[in-house]
C-alpha positions in Angstrom: 187.4 -48.0 96.0 184.2 -49.1 98.2 181.8 -51.2 97.3 178.9 -51.1 99.1 175.8 -54.0 99.5 173.4 -55.8 101.3 173.7 -58.2 104.1 173.9 -61.4 101.6 176.6 -60.3 100.2 175.3 -58.6 96.7 177.3 -55.3 96.1 174.8 -52.9 94.9 177.2 -50.2 94.1 181.2 -49.7 93.3 182.1 -46.1 94.7 186.1 -45.1 93.3 187.9 -42.8 95.3 190.9 -40.7 94.0 192.4 -40.4 90.3 192.6 -43.4 88.6 190.3 -45.9 88.4 191.0 -49.5 87.0 188.7 -50.7 85.1 188.1 -47.5 82.7 192.4 -48.3 81.4 191.7 -52.2 80.9 191.9 -52.7 76.8 188.6 -52.3 74.2 187.1 -49.9 71.9 187.3 -45.9 73.2 183.8 -45.5 73.8 181.1 -46.9 72.9 182.1 -50.2 74.4 180.6 -53.6 73.9 179.9 -56.5 76.6 182.8 -57.9 75.3 185.7 -54.7 76.1 187.3 -56.0 79.1 185.8 -52.7 81.3 181.8 -54.1 80.9 183.2 -57.2 81.6 184.9 -56.5 84.9 181.7 -54.5 85.9 178.9 -56.3 84.3 176.0 -54.3 85.6 177.5 -52.9 88.9 176.7 -49.1 89.0 179.5 -46.9 89.3 179.9 -43.9 91.5 183.3 -41.5 90.9 184.1 -38.9 93.0 186.3 -37.0 90.8 188.3 -33.6 91.1 186.4 -31.1 89.3 190.0 -29.8 87.7 190.5 -32.9 85.9 187.3 -32.7 83.2 189.4 -35.1 80.9 190.4 -37.8 82.7 186.7 -37.9 84.4 184.6 -38.5 81.1 187.7 -41.3 80.5 185.6 -42.6 83.6 182.4 -42.2 82.1 183.0 -43.2 78.2 185.3 -46.3 79.5 184.7 -47.0 83.3 180.7 -46.1 83.2 180.7 -44.0 86.0 178.1 -41.6 87.0 180.7 -38.6 88.4 180.1 -36.2 91.7 182.8 -33.6 91.0 184.2 -32.7 94.2 186.5 -29.4 95.0 190.1 -28.6 94.5 191.9 -27.4 97.7 191.6 -23.5 98.8 194.1 -21.2 97.3 196.6 -18.6 98.9 199.0 -16.2 97.1 202.7 -17.1 96.9 203.8 -13.9 98.4 207.7 -13.4 99.4 209.6 -15.1 101.9 213.0 -15.5 103.0 215.6 -14.1 101.3 213.7 -13.0 98.2 212.1 -10.3 100.8 215.4 -8.4 101.6 216.0 -8.9 97.8 213.5 -7.7 96.6 213.4 -4.4 99.0 216.9 -3.7 97.4 215.9 -3.9 94.1 212.9 -1.3 94.8 215.6 1.1 96.5 217.9 1.0 93.8 215.0 1.5 90.9 214.2 4.7 93.2 217.4 5.9 94.3 219.3 8.5 91.9 222.7 7.9 90.3 225.5 7.9 92.6 227.5 6.6 95.8 224.3 4.7 97.2 223.0 3.5 94.3 226.4 1.7 93.0 226.3 0.3 96.5 222.7 -1.1 96.5 224.0 -2.2 93.3 227.3 -4.5 94.4 224.3 -6.2 97.4 222.3 -7.2 94.8 224.7 -8.5 92.5 226.2 -10.3 96.0 222.2 -11.3 96.4 221.6 -12.9 93.0 224.3 -15.1 93.0 223.5 -16.9 96.5 220.3 -17.3 95.8 221.0 -18.3 92.2 217.8 -16.0 90.7 219.9 -15.1 87.5 219.8 -18.7 86.8 215.9 -19.5 87.5 215.0 -16.7 84.5 218.0 -16.3 82.0 219.7 -13.6 83.1 223.6 -13.5 81.4 226.4 -12.3 83.5 226.5 -9.6 81.0 223.7 -8.9 81.5 224.3 -8.0 84.8 227.8 -6.9 84.7 226.8 -4.4 81.5 223.1 -3.8 81.7 221.9 -3.7 85.3 219.3 -1.3 85.2 217.4 -4.4 82.7 218.6 -6.7 84.7 217.0 -4.9 87.7 213.9 -4.4 86.0 213.6 -8.8 85.4 214.2 -9.5 88.0 211.9 -7.0 90.1 209.0 -8.2 86.9 210.0 -12.0 88.4 209.3 -10.8 91.5 206.1 -9.4 91.0 205.2 -12.8 89.2 206.3 -15.0 91.9 204.5 -13.2 94.4 201.4 -13.2 92.6 201.4 -17.0 91.9 198.9 -19.2 93.2 199.4 -22.0 95.9 197.1 -24.6 97.2 196.6 -24.8 100.4 196.6 -28.3 101.7 194.4 -30.8 100.0 190.5 -31.1 100.2 188.3 -33.9 101.9 185.6 -35.0 100.4 182.7 -33.7 101.7 184.5 -31.2 104.2 183.6 -27.5 103.9 186.4 -25.2 103.6 186.8 -22.8 106.2 185.8 -18.8 105.9 189.0 -18.1 105.8 189.7 -20.6 102.6 186.8 -19.2 101.1 188.2 -15.7 101.5 191.6 -16.1 100.0 190.0 -17.9 97.0 188.1 -15.4 96.3 190.6 -12.8 96.3 192.7 -14.9 93.6 189.5 -15.1 91.7 188.6 -11.3 91.7 191.9 -11.2 90.6 194.1 -7.6 90.8 191.5 -5.0 89.7 190.1 -5.9 92.5 192.9 -5.6 95.1 193.4 -1.8 93.3 190.4 -0.3 94.6 191.7 -0.8 97.8 195.6 -1.3 97.6 197.9 1.6 94.9 199.8 -1.9 93.6 198.4 -5.4 93.3 202.0 -6.1 93.0 203.3 -4.9 96.4 200.0 -6.4 97.9 201.0 -9.6 97.5 204.5 -9.1 97.9 204.0 -8.2 101.7 202.9 -12.2 102.5 206.3 -13.7 103.8 204.7 -17.5 104.4 201.9 -16.3 106.8 198.5 -15.4 105.5 197.0 -14.4 108.3 198.0 -10.8 107.9 195.9 -11.3 104.5 192.9 -12.2 106.7 193.4 -8.8 108.0 193.8 -6.6 104.8 191.4 -4.1 103.8 190.0 -6.2 100.2 190.0 -9.5 102.2 188.0 -7.5 105.4 185.5 -6.4 102.8 184.8 -9.6 101.2 183.8 -11.1 104.8 181.5 -7.9 105.2 179.8 -8.7 102.1 179.4 -12.1 102.8 178.2 -11.6 106.5 176.1 -8.5 105.6 177.6 -5.9 107.1 179.1 -4.2 103.9 177.4 -1.3 102.2 178.9 -2.1 98.9 179.1 1.4 96.8 177.6 1.8 93.1 181.1 0.7 91.4 181.6 -2.3 94.1 177.9 -3.7 93.7 179.4 -6.4 90.3 182.1 -7.1 92.9 179.3 -8.0 95.9 177.2 -9.7 93.6 180.2 -11.6 92.6 181.4 -12.7 96.5 177.7 -13.9 97.3 177.8 -15.9 94.3 180.5 -17.6 94.4 181.1 -17.6 98.6 178.0 -19.9 98.5 179.8 -22.5 95.7 182.8 -22.7 97.8 181.4 -22.8 100.9 179.4 -25.2 100.2 180.1 -28.1 98.0 177.4 -30.7 98.0 179.8 -33.5 97.7 178.2 -35.5 100.1 174.8 -34.9 99.3 175.2 -36.0 95.7 177.2 -39.1 96.9 173.9 -40.1 98.8 171.4 -39.2 96.0 173.3 -41.2 93.6 173.2 -44.5 96.3 169.5 -43.8 95.8 169.2 -44.0 92.2 168.4 -40.4 91.7 169.8 -38.2 89.2 173.0 -36.5 89.2 173.1 -32.6 88.0 175.5 -32.2 85.0 178.4 -29.4 86.0 181.4 -27.5 84.2 184.9 -28.1 85.8 188.0 -26.8 85.7 190.1 -24.8 88.8 188.5 -22.5 90.5 190.7 -19.5 90.1 190.8 -19.7 86.1 187.0 -21.3 85.9 184.8 -19.6 89.0 182.5 -21.3 87.7 183.0 -24.8 88.3 180.9 -27.1 90.2 181.4 -29.3 92.3 178.9 -32.4 93.6 177.7 -32.6 89.5 177.9 -35.1 87.0 180.7 -33.5 84.8 180.9 -32.5 81.4 183.3 -31.1 78.6 184.0 -29.0 75.9 182.6 -30.1 72.7 185.5 -31.7 71.0 184.0 -31.5 67.3 184.5 -27.5 67.6 188.7 -27.9 68.0 190.0 -25.4 67.8 187.2 -22.5 68.6 187.1 -19.9 66.1 188.4 -17.8 69.5 191.3 -20.3 70.2 192.2 -19.6 66.2 192.5 -15.9 66.5 194.7 -15.9 69.9 196.9 -18.6 68.3 198.6 -16.4 66.3 200.5 -14.4 68.9 201.3 -17.1 71.1 202.8 -19.3 68.1 205.1 -16.2 67.6 205.6 -16.1 71.3 207.1 -19.6 71.0 208.8 -18.3 67.5 210.4 -15.6 69.2 211.3 -17.2 72.2 213.3 -20.0 70.1 215.1 -17.0 68.2 216.2 -15.7 71.3 217.9 -19.1 72.5 218.9 -20.0 69.4 219.2 -17.6 66.7 217.0 -18.9 64.2 213.4 -19.7 63.5 212.4 -23.5 64.8 212.7 -26.0 62.0 210.2 -28.5 63.6 208.6 -28.6 66.6 207.0 -31.4 68.6 203.4 -30.9 70.3 202.0 -32.8 72.9 198.6 -33.1 72.9 196.4 -33.6 76.4 192.8 -34.2 76.2 192.8 -32.3 79.9 194.7 -29.6 78.2 192.7 -28.8 75.6 189.3 -29.2 77.3 190.0 -26.0 79.7 192.1 -24.0 76.3 189.0 -25.5 73.5 192.2 -26.0 71.2 194.8 -23.1 71.6 197.6 -25.2 71.0 195.8 -27.5 68.4 195.3 -23.7 66.8 199.1 -23.3 67.2 199.5 -26.5 65.2 197.8 -25.2 62.1 199.8 -22.0 62.3 203.0 -23.4 62.0 201.7 -25.5 59.1 199.7 -22.5 57.5 196.4 -24.2 57.6 192.9 -22.7 58.6 190.3 -23.8 60.2 186.5 -23.5 58.3 183.3 -24.1 60.8 180.0 -24.9 60.2 177.6 -22.2 61.5 177.3 -24.4 64.9 180.8 -23.7 65.6 181.8 -27.6 64.3 185.0 -28.1 62.6 184.3 -29.3 59.2 187.9 -28.8 57.1 191.4 -27.6 57.2 192.1 -25.5 53.7 195.6 -24.8 52.9 197.2 -21.2 52.9 198.2 -20.3 50.3 202.6 -19.7 50.3 202.0 -16.3 49.6 199.5 -15.7 51.6 201.0 -17.0 54.5 204.0 -14.3 54.6 206.6 -17.1 56.3 207.8 -20.5 55.3 205.5 -23.3 57.0 207.1 -25.3 59.8 207.4 -28.7 59.9 205.4 -30.1 63.2 205.6 -33.7 65.1 202.0 -34.4 67.1 202.2 -37.0 70.2 199.1 -37.3 71.3 198.5 -39.0 74.3 196.2 -42.0 74.7 193.1 -40.2 76.4 193.6 -37.2 73.4 193.5 -40.0 71.0 190.4 -41.2 72.7 188.7 -37.8 73.0 189.5 -35.7 70.0 189.8 -38.4 66.8 188.0 -36.4 64.7 190.6 -33.4 65.1 193.3 -35.8 64.3 191.8 -37.5 61.3 191.2 -33.6 59.6 194.9 -32.8 60.6 196.7 -35.7 59.3 194.5 -35.2 55.9 195.5 -31.7 55.5 199.5 -32.5 56.7 199.1 -35.2 53.7 198.2 -32.3 51.2 201.1 -29.9 52.3 203.3 -32.8 51.6 202.4 -33.1 47.8 202.4 -29.5 47.4 205.0 -28.3 44.3 206.6 -25.9 46.4 209.5 -26.6 48.7 207.9 -26.8 52.0 209.5 -28.1 55.3 207.0 -30.2 55.5 207.5 -31.8 51.9 211.4 -32.3 52.2 211.4 -34.1 55.7 208.4 -36.3 54.1 210.4 -36.8 50.9 213.7 -37.9 53.3 212.4 -40.1 55.0 210.3 -41.7 52.3 214.2 -41.7 50.4 214.8 -44.0 53.4 212.3 -46.4 53.6 212.8 -47.0 50.0 216.4 -47.8 51.1 214.3 -50.2 52.8 212.8 -51.9 50.5 209.5 -49.9 50.5 207.6 -49.4 47.5 207.9 -45.7 46.4 203.4 -45.0 47.1 203.5 -46.9 50.3 207.3 -44.6 51.1 205.1 -41.6 50.4 202.5 -42.7 52.1 204.1 -43.7 55.6 206.8 -40.3 55.2 203.4 -38.2 55.4 202.4 -39.4 59.0 203.2 -36.9 61.4 200.6 -38.0 64.4 201.7 -40.3 67.1 200.3 -42.1 70.1 199.7 -45.6 72.1 198.4 -48.1 70.2 194.4 -48.3 70.6 193.5 -49.6 74.2 196.8 -49.0 75.3 197.2 -46.1 78.0 200.4 -44.3 78.9 203.9 -44.0 77.9 205.7 -46.4 81.1 208.5 -43.2 80.9 207.3 -41.9 84.1 208.1 -45.3 86.0 210.9 -46.4 84.3 212.5 -43.2 85.3 211.9 -43.2 88.8 213.4 -46.8 88.7 216.4 -45.3 88.0 218.7 -48.7 89.7 217.5 -50.7 86.0 218.8 -48.5 83.8 222.9 -47.0 82.9 221.5 -44.9 80.2 219.0 -42.1 80.1 218.8 -43.5 76.6 216.6 -46.5 77.5 213.8 -43.5 78.2 214.0 -42.2 75.3 213.7 -45.7 73.4 210.7 -46.8 75.8 209.0 -43.4 74.6 209.1 -43.9 71.2 208.5 -47.7 71.2 205.1 -47.2 73.0 204.0 -44.1 71.5 204.7 -45.1 67.6 201.7 -46.0 66.4 200.9 -43.9 63.5 197.6 -42.2 62.9 197.3 -41.2 59.3 198.7 -42.2 55.9 195.4 -44.9 56.1 196.7 -46.2 59.4 194.6 -46.1 62.4 197.1 -46.9 65.2 199.1 -49.3 63.6 203.1 -49.4 63.4 205.3 -51.0 61.1 207.5 -53.6 62.0 211.0 -52.9 60.3 210.8 -48.9 60.8 210.1 -46.6 64.0 208.1 -43.7 62.2 207.9 -41.9 65.4 211.8 -42.2 65.7 212.4 -41.4 62.1 210.3 -37.8 62.4 211.2 -36.8 65.8 215.3 -36.6 64.3 214.8 -33.3 63.3 213.2 -31.8 66.0 214.4 -29.2 67.6 211.7 -27.4 69.8 209.1 -29.2 71.8 206.3 -27.5 73.7 203.5 -28.4 76.1 200.3 -26.2 77.3 199.5 -25.7 81.4 195.9 -24.0 82.1 195.5 -25.5 85.7 196.3 -23.2 88.1 196.3 -26.1 90.8 198.8 -27.7 88.2 201.6 -27.5 86.9 205.0 -29.3 85.8 205.9 -31.2 89.5 202.6 -31.9 90.7 202.4 -35.0 88.5 204.5 -37.4 86.7 203.0 -36.2 83.5 204.9 -33.3 82.5 207.7 -35.1 82.8 206.4 -38.3 81.5 205.4 -36.4 77.9 207.6 -33.2 77.2 210.5 -34.7 79.1 210.0 -38.2 77.5 209.9 -35.9 74.1 213.2 -34.1 74.7 214.9 -37.6 76.0 213.2 -39.5 72.9 214.7 -36.5 70.3 218.1 -37.2 72.1 218.5 -40.3 72.0 217.5 -40.7 68.0 219.3 -37.4 67.1 221.6 -36.9 69.7 220.8 -33.7 70.3 218.5 -32.3 72.8 215.7 -29.7 71.9 214.7 -26.6 73.3 211.4 -27.3 75.4 208.8 -24.3 76.6 205.6 -24.0 78.0 202.7 -22.2 76.7 201.3 -20.7 79.7 198.2 -20.2 80.0 196.6 -20.2 83.1 195.9 -16.3 82.9 193.9 -13.9 80.7 197.4 -13.0 78.8 199.3 -15.7 77.5 203.3 -16.7 77.8 205.9 -18.7 76.7 208.7 -19.5 78.4 211.6 -21.8 78.7 210.5 -25.2 80.7 213.3 -24.5 83.0 212.4 -21.5 84.0 208.9 -22.6 84.6 210.1 -25.4 86.5 212.1 -22.8 88.7 209.2 -20.3 89.1 206.8 -23.3 90.1 209.6 -24.7 92.4 210.3 -21.3 94.4 207.1 -20.0 94.5 204.9 -23.5 95.5 207.4 -25.8 96.9 209.7 -24.1 98.5 207.4 -21.9 99.9 207.2 -22.2 103.8 203.1 -21.4 102.8 202.9 -24.7 100.6 204.7 -26.2 103.7 202.8 -25.5 106.6 199.6 -26.4 104.6 200.7 -29.5 103.6 202.1 -30.3 107.7 198.3 -30.2 108.6 197.6 -33.4 105.6 199.5 -35.6 108.4 200.7 -38.9 105.9 199.2 -37.3 102.8 201.6 -33.9 103.1 204.4 -36.4 103.0 203.0 -38.3 100.1 203.2 -35.3 98.6 206.3 -34.1 99.7 207.8 -37.2 97.8 206.1 -37.3 94.9 207.8 -33.7 94.1 211.2 -34.7 94.8 210.1 -37.5 92.5 208.9 -35.6 90.0 211.8 -33.7 89.8 214.2 -36.1 89.8 212.2 -37.5 86.6 212.8 -34.0 84.9 216.5 -34.5 85.5 217.1 -37.8 84.1 214.8 -37.2 80.8 215.6 -33.2 80.2 218.5 -32.9 82.3 218.8 -29.1 81.5 215.8 -28.3 82.9 217.3 -28.9 86.9 220.0 -27.1 88.2 223.1 -29.0 91.2 221.6 -25.9 93.2 218.3 -26.9 93.2 218.9 -29.6 94.4 220.5 -28.4 97.1 217.6 -25.8 97.9 215.3 -28.8 98.0 217.4 -30.6 100.8 218.0 -27.3 102.6 214.4 -27.4 103.2 213.0 -31.2 103.3 215.9 -32.5 105.6 217.8 -29.2 107.1 214.2 -27.5 107.8 215.8 -24.6 106.9 212.6 -22.6 107.9 212.2 -24.2 111.1 208.9 -25.5 110.7 210.0 -29.0 112.6 209.7 -30.9 109.6 212.3 -33.8 110.8 209.8 -34.4 114.1 207.0 -33.7 111.4 208.1 -36.9 109.3 208.9 -39.3 112.5 205.4 -38.7 113.1 203.5 -38.7 110.3 205.1 -40.8 107.7 209.1 -41.3 108.1 209.3 -43.7 105.4 208.5 -40.6 102.5 211.6 -38.5 103.9 213.8 -41.2 104.4 212.5 -41.9 100.5 213.2 -38.1 99.3 216.8 -38.8 100.7 217.0 -41.5 98.7 215.9 -40.4 95.8 218.5 -37.6 95.8 221.0 -39.8 96.5 219.8 -41.4 93.3 220.5 -38.0 91.5 224.1 -38.0 92.9 225.1 -42.3 92.0 223.9 -41.4 88.7 226.0 -38.4 88.1 223.1 -35.9 87.6 223.8 -33.8 91.2 227.5 -32.7 92.1 226.6 -32.9 95.7 228.9 -30.8 98.1 230.8 -33.8 100.8 229.2 -32.4 103.4 225.9 -32.3 101.6 226.2 -36.0 101.4 227.2 -36.3 104.8 224.2 -34.9 106.3 222.1 -37.3 103.6 223.9 -40.0 104.9 223.6 -39.0 108.8 219.7 -38.5 108.7 218.9 -41.7 106.8 221.0 -43.6 109.7 218.5 -41.6 111.9 215.6 -42.4 110.0 216.3 -46.1 109.3 215.1 -47.4 113.1 211.6 -46.2 112.1 210.8 -47.5 109.2 211.0 -50.8 109.9 209.2 -51.9 106.3 210.9 -50.2 103.9 213.7 -51.1 101.9 215.9 -49.3 99.8 216.6 -50.9 96.4 219.8 -53.2 96.5 221.6 -50.6 94.0 220.8 -47.3 96.4 221.5 -49.4 99.4 224.9 -50.4 98.5 225.8 -46.6 97.4 224.9 -45.6 100.4 226.6 -47.8 102.5 230.1 -47.0 100.5 229.2 -43.5 101.2 228.6 -44.1 104.9 232.1 -46.3 105.1 233.3 -43.6 103.6 232.4 -41.1 105.9 233.2 -43.4 108.7 229.5 -44.0 109.8 228.9 -47.9 109.5 226.1 -49.4 111.3 222.6 -49.4 110.0 223.3 -48.4 106.3 225.8 -51.4 105.9 222.7 -53.7 107.2 219.8 -52.5 104.5 219.5 -55.7 103.4 220.2 -58.3 106.0 217.2 -59.8 107.8 216.1 -58.1 111.4 216.8 -60.2 114.2 214.1 -61.3 116.3 213.6 -62.7 119.3 210.7 -65.1 120.5 209.9 -68.4 120.2 212.2 -70.6 118.1 210.6 -73.2 115.5 212.0 -75.9 114.6 212.8 -77.0 111.0 210.5 -80.0 109.3 210.9 -81.6 106.0 209.6 -79.8 103.2 206.4 -81.6 102.0 206.3 -81.0 98.1 203.3 -81.9 95.8 203.9 -80.7 92.4 200.8 -82.4 90.9 198.7 -80.9 93.5 200.1 -77.6 92.9 199.5 -78.2 89.5 196.3 -79.3 89.3 195.1 -76.5 91.6 196.7 -74.1 89.1 194.8 -75.6 86.3 191.6 -75.3 88.1 192.2 -71.6 89.0 192.9 -70.6 85.4 189.9 -73.0 84.3 187.5 -71.4 87.0 188.7 -67.6 85.8 187.9 -68.1 82.0 184.8 -69.3 82.9 183.5 -66.3 85.2 185.2 -64.3 82.7 182.8 -65.6 80.0 180.0 -65.6 82.0 180.3 -62.3 82.4 180.5 -61.3 78.8 177.4 -63.3 78.1 175.5 -62.1 81.2 176.0 -58.8 79.9 175.5 -59.7 76.2 172.0 -61.2 77.3 171.2 -57.5 79.2 172.1 -55.3 76.7 170.4 -57.4 74.0 166.8 -57.1 76.0 
C-alpha cells in the first residue's frame, strides 16, 4: 500500500498493490455504501487507485464497489506448455511403442516395462486406474495413459510472475500466443498438436525454434508472407502481440494520479480470453443475466458428466449435491454451475428480451424424465454481494419445489428437517419454512470461512472435525425462507442440510489458477468435505467441473490435483521460471506446499503419501539438479525451512506415513537451514516434534534449541528496578480510546456532509 502526498504531509491518493486490499472487506453494506459504513469511514475522500490482476474480475469489482477503487488492470505472467519431463518422457515413449507394436514377444516385454514404470511413478493412482484394468485390460489402460500424457503435455504453465509495468520478452509473448492460437493452429505446421507439446522436456528453448513459433515471430517482424488460409491467424497474431507486449499499466497509473479517465476493459486470463485487457478499469458480466441462455443450454451435458462420474465411482446417482458458488468463477463461465443447479432441481430459466433472468419455472416431473436431485448451495461472501438477485430467485423456486405433492428428493429432505425442527419446539409453519432453505453463506458484511487459516494452524487442533465445525459455524447464515443472512440460535440449518450430501462440486475456469495456486479451493470445496464428514461421519465425493477449455469435463478433485501437481509444480519449467523471481518465487513454492496440506487435512482422500514423497524429492533433494537448495539459501531460506516443517506436520498429524530415510533427510536439511533463519521460529508443537526426531536419529543440537533464546555478546546491561505507573497507563489507554472514537465520528460526519453537498 502506497500513499502519495504533498510536502505538508497531506495525502493525495492511496495506491494499493496486490490482492487483497483492506478497506473493501470491512463491515458495511454489500454495495451502495453509506458514510457510516466502515470502508468509507476509513477512506474519507481519499482517491484509491488499485492495480489489480486482470484475471480476478469479481474481487476487482469488490474493490470498486466497497473500496471505492479505480482499477488499473495488470497482466498475468506469460504462459508456456507443460510438456513432458523426467521419467514421464520414457514412459510415454514405451506407450507409443506398445500401441504400435504387433502382438508377440516384443509387445509382451513392453507391457512388463510399462507396468513397472506405472508402479514406480504411481501414475495409475493419478488417473484412477485399477489393478484389474492394468492386469486384465492392458490395452484399455495403455490408451488411458496415452490420453493422460497428452493432457499433461498440453497443460498451461505460468512462467514466473508479472512485474507491474514491465513488458514481457518477445519469446514469452510468442509462447503465450501459441497457447492462445491452440491446437488447430499448431497442426498447420505439425502432424499432431499432442505430439508437438510432448516434445518439450522442461526446456522451452526448443519451442523457440519450432516452426509455429518461427512463423509467429516472422509475422511480428514483418518477415512472413502468410498464405490465404493463414491470413486470419496473421491478423490475430499482430493484434494480440501488441496487447500482450504493450501492457499500458504504468501509463494508466500515472493518468489516474493525474485525475484522468481510465478506460473500461474486460478481464480474464489471456489464454481462455485473449481479449482481456491491461491498464484498464475492469468491468464484469451483468449479474442479472445469470445464467446466460448459452450456459443453460450447455449445462445439461455438464450435469450428465457429473452424474456419470458419480455413478462410475459409487454405482449410483447422487442423492444430494453441494455446489460451491464463487463470484470469480461465475464472472468467467456466465452461470454454467448455476445452470447445473437448475438442471438438478428441474428448473427452467425464463429471460426477458434483453437476456435478463425474470423467473425460474418448475419443469413438470413427467417432462423432466428423471428424478429431481436435491442441492445445497454454499455461496462465497463475494458471490452473496454480487449475485444476490439470482440467489433470491433460486431460494423462492426451491421453496415451491418443496411444496410439490410428488415425492421428490427436495420435498422428502425438507420434511425430514422440518420434523427435527418441530421436535425442537418450532411451529409447523416455521419448521417448513426453515427446512426449505438451501442457500447458505457468511453473515452480511462478513467475509471468508476461516478454514484456510485454521487448516495451516494445525498445531492448535487435534481432530480435523475442528475444520468442519469452523465451516458450518461461519457459513450457517440462511438466504431464503424469508431470511437474508440470518441464523437460528438453537439449530444450525446449514449442518442439517449437509447431513445427507454425497457429492460436492466447484468449477475451475482460469488457466492461471487451479486447486493448488491459492488456498480458496481447499477452503471451500475441502471445507464442504470436512463439514459433511463432521456432521454425517461420511466424506462426499468431490469433483471439479473443469471449464478451462472449450469442451468441459468433470473429474475427481484428487485427479485434478494430481494433474496440476505433475504438470506444473513438479515440472522443471515452472521451477526454473520461479527461480528467476527470487524471494517471491520461494514464497510461491511455500504456498503450494501449504495448499497441499490444506487439501490433506480438509479432504484427506485427495492427497497421497507418494505425492508428499515426490514433493520432498523435488523441493528438498533437488531431484532435477536445479541447485534449489543453494537458491533457497541465497533468496529465502525461511521458505524452505517452513516447507520442511509443513511436511513434518503432515507426518506428525498422521496424514503422511513417511519412511525413516525421508524423515532423517528432512531433519538433516532443517538443521542445515536453522543457522540461516535467525528470525524464524517453528511453532512450539512442531519444534518439539522435530527435536524428538532429531534425538531419535542421534542428531542433537540446533533442533533442541529452537525455543531457547540465542546467546548474544556485547555490552552488559545492569538490571534496574521496574517502575510501574498503573494509573498513568490506564489514563493513556482511556485517552487513546477516546481519541480513536473522535476520529471515527469526525470522519463519518465529514463524509456525510460531503455526500450531502
